[in-house]
LUMDRENFI-951111 format. One record per residue: residue number from 1; residue in one letter; x, y, z of N, C-alpha, C in turn. Coordinates in Angstrom, 2 decimals. Example, Ala and Ser with C-alpha at 12.3 -4.5 7.8 and 13.67 -1.06 7.14 Angstrom:
+------+-------+---------+---------+---------+---------+---------+---------+---------+---------+---------+
: senu : nulum :     n_x :     n_y :     n_z :    ca_x :    ca_y :    ca_z :     c_x :     c_y :     c_z :
+------+-------+---------+---------+---------+---------+---------+---------+---------+---------+---------+
:    1 :     A :   13.19 :   -5.69 :    7.80 :   12.30 :   -4.50 :    7.80 :   13.20 :   -3.30 :    7.80 :
:    2 :     S :   12.85 :   -2.25 :    7.08 :   13.67 :   -1.06 :    7.14 :   12.90 :    0.03 :    7.87 :
+------+-------+---------+---------+---------+---------+---------+---------+---------+---------+---------+
***
This chain:
+------+-------+---------+---------+---------+---------+---------+---------+---------+---------+---------+
: senu : nulum :     n_x :     n_y :     n_z :    ca_x :    ca_y :    ca_z :     c_x :     c_y :     c_z :
+------+-------+---------+---------+---------+---------+---------+---------+---------+---------+---------+
:    1 :     M :    0.82 :   -1.23 :   -0.01 :   -0.45 :   -0.02 :    0.07 :    0.83 :    1.33 :   -0.03 :
:    2 :     A :    0.37 :    2.38 :   -0.81 :    1.23 :    3.93 :   -0.74 :   -0.04 :    4.54 :    0.56 :
:    3 :     R :    1.19 :    5.38 :    0.47 :    0.52 :    6.81 :    1.28 :    0.33 :    8.29 :    0.52 :
:    4 :     Y :   -0.24 :    8.61 :    0.07 :   -0.86 :    9.85 :    0.18 :   -1.23 :   11.30 :    0.88 :
:    5 :     I :   -0.97 :   12.48 :    0.14 :   -1.74 :   13.63 :    1.22 :   -2.74 :   13.77 :   -0.19 :
:    6 :     V :   -3.89 :   14.01 :    0.69 :   -5.25 :   14.50 :    0.12 :   -5.73 :   15.71 :    0.56 :
:    7 :     R :   -5.36 :   16.71 :   -0.19 :   -5.84 :   18.47 :    0.52 :   -6.97 :   18.57 :    0.37 :
:    8 :     F :   -8.33 :   19.57 :    0.40 :   -9.29 :   20.01 :   -0.03 :   -9.09 :   21.00 :   -0.38 :
:    9 :     M :   -8.71 :   21.63 :   -1.93 :   -8.44 :   23.16 :   -1.77 :   -9.56 :   23.86 :   -1.95 :
:   10 :     K :   -9.95 :   25.27 :   -1.91 :  -11.80 :   25.82 :   -1.82 :  -10.81 :   27.79 :   -2.28 :
:   11 :     D :  -11.18 :   27.60 :   -3.66 :  -10.71 :   29.27 :   -3.95 :  -11.87 :   30.30 :   -3.29 :
:   12 :     I :  -11.17 :   32.00 :   -3.24 :  -11.78 :   32.48 :   -2.02 :  -11.50 :   33.99 :   -2.34 :
:   13 :     L :  -12.25 :   34.72 :   -2.61 :  -11.38 :   36.12 :   -2.96 :  -11.41 :   36.81 :   -1.33 :
:   14 :     G :   -9.55 :   37.67 :   -0.91 :   -9.21 :   37.93 :   -0.08 :  -10.14 :   39.59 :   -0.03 :
:   15 :     E :  -10.00 :   39.62 :    1.22 :   -9.93 :   41.32 :    1.46 :   -9.33 :   42.32 :    0.58 :
:   16 :     N :   -8.68 :   41.95 :   -0.40 :   -7.78 :   42.91 :   -1.49 :   -8.60 :   42.89 :   -2.58 :
:   17 :     G :   -9.16 :   41.83 :   -3.07 :  -10.44 :   41.74 :   -4.37 :   -9.23 :   40.77 :   -4.71 :
:   18 :     R :   -8.22 :   39.52 :   -4.76 :   -8.21 :   38.93 :   -5.48 :   -8.09 :   37.65 :   -5.07 :
:   19 :     Q :   -8.31 :   36.87 :   -5.61 :   -8.64 :   35.34 :   -5.57 :   -7.53 :   34.58 :   -5.22 :
:   20 :     A :   -7.47 :   34.04 :   -4.18 :   -6.38 :   33.05 :   -3.35 :   -7.28 :   31.86 :   -3.05 :
:   21 :     E :   -6.82 :   30.29 :   -2.98 :   -6.55 :   28.78 :   -2.48 :   -5.99 :   29.05 :   -1.35 :
:   22 :     I :   -6.78 :   27.94 :   -0.92 :   -7.02 :   28.17 :    0.49 :   -7.02 :   26.84 :    0.68 :
:   23 :     C :   -5.92 :   25.78 :    1.59 :   -6.56 :   24.09 :    2.23 :   -7.06 :   23.61 :    3.24 :
:   24 :     Q :   -8.58 :   23.77 :    2.66 :   -9.59 :   22.99 :    4.29 :   -9.04 :   23.14 :    5.07 :
:   25 :     S :   -8.07 :   21.24 :    4.73 :   -8.14 :   19.67 :    5.26 :   -6.74 :   19.12 :    4.76 :
:   26 :     S :   -5.59 :   18.83 :    5.01 :   -4.95 :   18.01 :    4.50 :   -5.44 :   16.44 :    5.41 :
:   27 :     L :   -5.35 :   15.72 :    4.61 :   -5.41 :   13.43 :    5.36 :   -3.79 :   12.75 :    4.69 :
:   28 :     E :   -3.24 :   12.72 :    5.82 :   -2.44 :   11.27 :    4.78 :   -3.58 :   10.42 :    5.38 :
:   29 :     I :   -3.54 :    9.31 :    4.05 :   -4.19 :    8.20 :    3.86 :   -3.36 :    7.25 :    2.94 :
:   30 :     E :   -3.98 :    5.84 :    3.59 :   -2.82 :    4.47 :    3.10 :   -4.22 :    4.01 :    1.84 :
:   31 :     A :   -3.68 :    3.65 :    0.62 :   -5.08 :    2.49 :    0.18 :   -3.64 :    2.44 :   -0.70 :
:   32 :     A :   -4.85 :    1.52 :   -1.91 :   -3.84 :    0.58 :   -3.20 :   -3.66 :    1.48 :   -4.18 :
:   33 :     N :   -4.23 :    2.63 :   -4.27 :   -4.36 :    3.59 :   -5.35 :   -4.56 :    4.99 :   -5.13 :
:   34 :     S :   -4.37 :    6.41 :   -6.11 :   -4.36 :    7.60 :   -5.84 :   -6.43 :    7.73 :   -5.85 :
:   35 :     R :   -7.23 :    6.44 :   -6.23 :   -8.56 :    6.44 :   -6.45 :   -9.07 :    6.52 :   -5.67 :
:   36 :     D :   -8.22 :    5.88 :   -4.63 :   -9.13 :    4.91 :   -3.92 :   -9.05 :    6.31 :   -3.11 :
:   37 :     A :   -7.53 :    6.44 :   -2.28 :   -7.03 :    7.42 :   -1.08 :   -8.22 :    8.32 :   -1.39 :
:   38 :     T :   -8.28 :    8.89 :   -2.59 :   -9.24 :   10.05 :   -2.83 :  -10.30 :    9.97 :   -2.15 :
:   39 :     E :  -11.34 :    8.54 :   -2.21 :  -12.52 :    8.21 :   -1.37 :  -12.37 :    7.91 :   -0.68 :
:   40 :     I :  -11.59 :    7.82 :    0.32 :  -12.15 :    7.60 :    1.20 :  -10.77 :    8.83 :    2.21 :
:   41 :     A :  -10.45 :    9.54 :    1.48 :  -10.32 :   11.00 :    1.50 :  -11.29 :   11.87 :    2.48 :
:   42 :     K :  -12.51 :   11.47 :    1.38 :  -13.17 :   12.76 :    0.78 :  -14.34 :   12.05 :    1.75 :
:   43 :     Q :  -14.22 :   10.75 :    2.34 :  -15.25 :    9.70 :    3.02 :  -14.25 :   11.17 :    4.93 :
:   44 :     K :  -13.86 :   10.48 :    5.21 :  -13.01 :   11.28 :    6.40 :  -13.80 :   12.57 :    6.42 :
:   45 :     F :  -13.44 :   13.27 :    5.88 :  -13.18 :   14.82 :    5.72 :  -14.63 :   15.11 :    5.63 :
:   46 :     C :  -15.73 :   14.41 :    5.59 :  -16.81 :   14.42 :    5.56 :  -18.01 :   14.53 :    6.78 :
:   47 :     Q :  -17.07 :   12.96 :    7.73 :  -17.30 :   12.79 :    8.71 :  -16.85 :   13.84 :    9.94 :
:   48 :     M :  -15.04 :   14.30 :    9.24 :  -15.11 :   15.15 :    9.68 :  -15.43 :   16.89 :   10.31 :
:   49 :     E :  -15.79 :   17.33 :    9.56 :  -17.05 :   18.22 :    9.43 :  -18.43 :   17.98 :    9.34 :
:   50 :     R :  -18.51 :   17.38 :    9.29 :  -20.53 :   16.94 :    9.13 :  -20.80 :   17.68 :    8.10 :
:   51 :     L :  -20.64 :   17.10 :    7.09 :  -21.49 :   17.38 :    5.82 :  -21.71 :   16.20 :    4.95 :
:   52 :     N :  -22.43 :   16.06 :    3.53 :  -23.20 :   14.70 :    3.96 :  -22.69 :   14.82 :    2.16 :
:   53 :     E :  -21.69 :   15.61 :    1.41 :  -20.53 :   16.04 :    0.36 :  -19.11 :   16.71 :    0.58 :
:   54 :     W :  -18.60 :   16.35 :   -0.11 :  -17.63 :   17.55 :    0.61 :  -17.28 :   18.63 :   -0.72 :
:   55 :     S :  -17.77 :   18.82 :   -1.72 :  -17.69 :   19.56 :   -2.10 :  -18.02 :   20.76 :   -1.54 :
:   56 :     L :  -19.61 :   20.24 :   -0.10 :  -19.39 :   21.55 :    0.08 :  -19.06 :   23.48 :    0.37 :
:   57 :     H :  -17.72 :   21.76 :    0.99 :  -16.34 :   23.22 :    1.33 :  -15.08 :   23.04 :    0.92 :
:   58 :     A :  -15.33 :   22.75 :    0.02 :  -13.72 :   22.67 :   -1.10 :  -15.12 :   22.40 :   -1.93 :
:   59 :     D :  -13.80 :   23.02 :   -3.15 :  -13.31 :   23.20 :   -4.82 :  -12.77 :   22.46 :   -5.22 :
:   60 :     R :  -12.32 :   21.59 :   -5.28 :  -11.51 :   20.48 :   -5.40 :  -10.38 :   19.62 :   -4.60 :
:   61 :     V :   -9.65 :   18.52 :   -4.90 :   -8.89 :   17.53 :   -3.59 :   -7.84 :   16.87 :   -5.12 :
:   62 :     Q :   -7.22 :   17.26 :   -4.24 :   -5.89 :   17.41 :   -5.19 :   -5.05 :   16.37 :   -4.01 :
:   63 :     V :   -4.41 :   15.27 :   -5.07 :   -3.33 :   14.27 :   -3.65 :   -1.91 :   13.92 :   -5.08 :
:   64 :     A :   -1.18 :   13.73 :   -3.86 :    0.09 :   13.11 :   -3.94 :    0.55 :   12.16 :   -2.91 :
:   65 :     E :    1.47 :   11.06 :   -4.14 :    1.42 :   10.05 :   -3.52 :    2.86 :   10.25 :   -2.62 :
:   66 :     T :    3.15 :    9.89 :   -0.82 :    5.13 :    9.96 :   -0.95 :    5.56 :    9.01 :   -0.69 :
:   67 :     D :    6.58 :    9.51 :    0.07 :    7.20 :    8.53 :   -0.69 :    7.57 :    7.59 :    0.54 :
:   68 :     L :    7.03 :    6.93 :    1.84 :    6.57 :    6.72 :    2.64 :    5.54 :    5.81 :    2.25 :
:   69 :     H :    6.09 :    3.90 :    2.08 :    5.65 :    2.77 :    2.06 :    5.57 :    2.26 :    3.33 :
:   70 :     T :    4.47 :    1.57 :    3.03 :    3.99 :    0.04 :    4.16 :    4.51 :   -0.93 :    3.70 :
+------+-------+---------+---------+---------+---------+---------+---------+---------+---------+---------+
***
């Protein structure tokens, strides 16, 4: 299994009128592949934020494999 860092990203409009990207949450997930990691992270994010749908608090998901393997 591989380890992935899954970030939930949101675009916001800052006080200066410029668009900025912020990370709503970052999770380390162990999964067979990036697709599985994304789905597991979505479920965990919804549980943490008490949501039915992850996209209510984030615009997109970024997934990166870490160098650590189990």
